[in-house]
C-alpha positions in Angstrom: 0.0 0.0 0.0 2.9 2.4 0.7 4.2 1.9 -2.8 0.9 3.4 -4.1 1.4 6.5 -2.0 4.9 6.8 -3.2 3.8 6.7 -6.8 0.9 9.1 -6.2 3.3 11.4 -4.4 5.8 11.3 -7.3 3.0 12.0 -9.8 1.8 15.0 -7.8 5.3 16.3 -7.4 5.8 16.0 -11.2 2.6 17.9 -11.8 3.7 20.7 -9.4 7.0 21.0 -11.1 5.4 20.9 -14.6 3.0 23.6 -13.6 5.7 25.8 -12.1 7.8 25.6 -15.3 4.7 26.2 -17.4 3.9 29.4 -15.5 7.5 30.6 -15.7 7.4 30.2 -19.5 10.3 27.7 -19.6 8.6 25.6 -22.2 8.0 28.6 -24.5 11.7 29.6 -24.1 12.7 26.0 -24.9 10.6 26.0 -28.0 12.0 29.3 -29.1 15.5 28.0 -28.5 14.8 24.9 -30.6 13.4 26.9 -33.5 16.4 29.3 -33.5 18.8 26.4 -33.4 17.2 24.8 -36.4 17.2 28.1 -38.2 21.0 28.5 -37.5 21.7 24.9 -38.6 20.0 25.6 -42.0 22.5 28.5 -42.5 25.5 26.1 -42.0 27.6 24.9 -44.8 28.0 21.2 -44.4 31.1 19.3 -45.7 30.9 17.1 -48.7 31.5 13.3 -48.3 35.0 13.6 -49.6 35.9 16.5 -47.2 34.4 14.5 -44.3 36.4 11.4 -45.3 39.6 13.3 -45.6 39.1 15.0 -42.2 38.3 11.7 -40.6 41.5 10.2 -41.9 43.5 13.2 -40.6 42.0 12.9 -37.2 42.7 9.1 -37.0 46.3 9.5 -38.1 46.8 12.4 -35.6 45.3 10.4 -32.7 47.6 7.4 -33.6 50.7 9.6 -33.8 49.9 11.3 -30.5 49.1 7.9 -28.8 52.4 6.5 -30.1 54.3 9.6 -28.9 52.7 9.3 -25.4 53.6 5.6 -25.2 57.2 6.2 -26.1 57.6 9.1 -23.7 56.0 7.0 -20.9 58.4 4.2 -21.6 61.4 6.5 -21.5 60.3 8.3 -18.3 59.5 4.9 -16.7 63.0 3.6 -17.6 64.7 6.8 -16.2 62.7 6.5 -13.0 63.6 2.7 -12.7 67.3 3.6 -13.2 67.2 6.3 -10.5 65.3 4.1 -8.0 
């Protein structure tokens, strides 16, 4: 029986919060924000498939090089610390 009161309490609390945000105009502001975001996205210049593929390859190569550099530096520093200790 107590589970029912918990569920009823949660529903009432959700209704109170919804009413509060409705009266504050939060949903209207959210709707306006969404509409303005879509309008700005329509103004964007989207890359072609070739540009997207090329950029993806550059990012993958850059991450691989940075990862390899990090591994090498880590091994060198670990060797130096092992030598000192």
